[in-house]
C-alpha positions in Angstrom: -2.7 9.2 -38.3 -3.5 8.9 -41.8 -7.7 8.3 -42.7 -6.7 4.6 -44.1 -5.5 3.7 -40.8 -8.6 4.8 -39.2 -11.1 2.0 -38.7 -14.5 2.4 -40.1 -17.6 1.5 -38.5 -20.1 -0.4 -40.6 -23.5 0.2 -40.1 -24.9 -2.2 -42.1 -23.3 -5.4 -40.1 -24.6 -4.1 -36.8 -27.8 -3.1 -37.9 -27.7 -7.1 -39.9 -26.8 -8.7 -35.8 -29.2 -6.3 -34.3 -32.1 -7.8 -36.6 -31.3 -10.9 -35.9 -30.9 -11.2 -32.6 -34.1 -9.5 -32.3 -36.1 -12.3 -34.8 -34.1 -14.8 -32.0 -35.6 -13.2 -29.2 -39.1 -12.8 -30.5 -39.1 -16.6 -32.0 -38.0 -17.8 -28.4 -40.7 -15.7 -26.9 -43.5 -17.0 -29.4 -42.4 -20.8 -28.7 -42.1 -19.8 -25.2 -46.0 -18.9 -25.3 -47.0 -21.8 -27.3 -46.1 -24.1 -24.4 -47.7 -22.0 -21.8 -51.3 -21.6 -23.8 -50.9 -25.6 -24.6 -50.3 -25.7 -20.5 -53.0 -24.0 -19.8 -55.9 -25.1 -22.3 -54.5 -29.1 -21.1 -55.7 -27.3 -17.6 -58.4 -25.8 -18.8 -59.8 -28.9 -20.4 -58.8 -31.6 -17.4 -61.0 -34.4 -16.4 -61.8 -34.9 -12.8 -64.1 -38.0 -12.7 -65.3 -39.3 -9.4 -66.9 -41.5 -7.5 -70.3 -40.7 -5.9 -71.5 -43.5 -3.0 -75.4 -42.9 -1.4 -77.2 -45.1 0.4 -80.3 -44.5 2.5 -81.4 -47.5 6.0 -85.0 -47.9 5.7 -87.5 -48.3 8.2 -87.0 -52.6 8.1 -83.5 -51.6 8.5 -82.9 -52.4 5.0 -80.9 -50.3 2.7 -81.2 -48.4 -0.8 -77.6 -48.3 -2.0 -76.3 -46.0 -5.7 -73.0 -45.8 -6.5 -72.5 -43.1 -9.3 -69.4 -42.1 -11.6 -69.6 -38.0 -12.1 -67.4 -36.2 -14.8 -66.7 -32.7 -12.2 -63.9 -31.5 -14.5 -63.7 -29.2 -16.9 -63.3 -30.8 -19.7 -64.5 -34.6 -21.4 -63.0 -37.8 -19.8 -62.9 -41.2 -21.6 -62.4 -44.2 -19.4 -59.8 -46.9 -21.2 -59.6 -49.0 -18.5 -62.0 -50.5 -15.9 -60.7 -53.0 -13.0 -63.4 -54.6 -10.6 -62.6 -56.6 -7.3 -64.5 -58.4 -5.4 -63.2 -60.5 -2.5 -60.1 -60.3 -3.9 -61.9 -61.6 -7.5 -61.4 -59.8 -10.5 -65.1 -59.9 -12.4 -65.2 -58.2 -15.4 -68.2 -56.0 -15.5 -70.2 -54.5 -13.1 -72.9 -56.4 -14.2 -71.3 -59.4 -12.4 -70.9 -57.4 -9.1 -74.5 -58.6 -8.0 -74.5 -61.9 -9.1 -70.9 -62.6 -7.2 -72.2 -60.9 -4.1 -75.0 -63.7 -4.0 -77.3 -60.8 -3.1 -80.5 -62.2 -2.1 -82.9 -59.4 -3.4 -83.8 -60.5 -7.5 -81.5 -59.8 -9.7 -83.2 -58.7 -12.2 -84.1 -55.4 -10.0 -80.8 -54.6 -8.9 -79.2 -52.0 -11.3 -75.6 -52.2 -13.1 -74.3 -49.7 -15.3 -72.0 -49.5 -18.2 -68.7 -47.3 -16.9 -66.2 -48.0 -19.4 -67.2 -44.9 -21.7 -67.0 -41.3 -22.7 -68.0 -38.8 -20.1 -69.2 -34.9 -21.1 -68.5 -32.3 -18.0 -71.1 -32.8 -15.7 -72.1 -36.5 -17.1 -73.0 -39.1 -14.6 -73.6 -43.0 -15.0 -74.7 -45.0 -12.2 -72.7 -48.2 -11.9 -74.5 -50.3 -9.0 -78.0 -49.5 -7.2 -80.4 -51.2 -5.3 -83.6 -49.1 -5.1 -86.6 -49.2 -2.7 -87.7 -52.6 -4.7 -84.2 -54.0 -3.9 -82.9 -53.5 -0.5 -80.0 -54.9 0.8 -79.8 -56.5 4.0 -76.8 -54.8 6.2 -74.8 -57.7 6.1 -75.1 -57.4 2.0 -74.6 -53.7 2.7 -72.0 -54.5 4.7 -70.1 -57.1 2.4 -70.5 -54.7 -0.4 -68.8 -52.0 1.2 -65.6 -54.3 2.8 -65.0 -56.3 -0.5 -65.5 -54.3 -3.4 -62.9 -52.1 -5.1 -63.5 -50.4 -8.4 -60.4 -49.0 -10.5 -60.8 -46.4 -13.2 -58.1 -45.0 -16.0 -59.3 -42.4 -17.9 -57.8 -39.9 -20.6 -58.4 -35.9 -21.3 -58.9 -34.8 -24.6 -54.9 -34.2 -25.0 -54.7 -38.0 -23.8 -53.1 -37.2 -20.5 -54.0 -40.0 -18.1 -55.9 -40.4 -14.7 -56.5 -43.1 -12.1 -59.6 -42.8 -9.9 -61.1 -45.3 -7.4 -63.6 -46.6 -5.1 -63.3 -49.2 -1.8 -60.3 -50.3 0.2 -57.4 -51.5 -1.4 -57.1 -54.4 0.9 -60.0 -55.7 -0.8 -58.5 -56.3 -4.2 -56.3 -59.6 -4.2 
């Protein structure tokens, strides 16, 4: 065979092709790491709102009651929507719960809080309260338990939406 007929290997081309393949692999790896880091950060900052209901029966058979919203997650939460039903009727705010329920106790000592707000980590907000000064009768307490439903829609810092509710769905109309 003649020297001119032999094929020569062009190492420059193979070096260039290898460099491009390695660069593409590095780009894909970087994009994947960025995606997984973002998913990890979303989970690391996920809020978790939940309701906490506390009641105590007093010796006169009347009941103190408190309903709270707690952020037990590891990130802040912003409530974007709140819906409240009492006896199948949708009401506009927590301050309307006691008058709609027609509680015998003076309504000026019954508490209601602003629930649709921003919650930092370990934050807590009162929804409604009937404390030692404004006790509920057993019938009022049962009516509250059976008819009140609250639904909150909230978002994380990343804009992911979540929902939490308190009360039975059957109470909603």
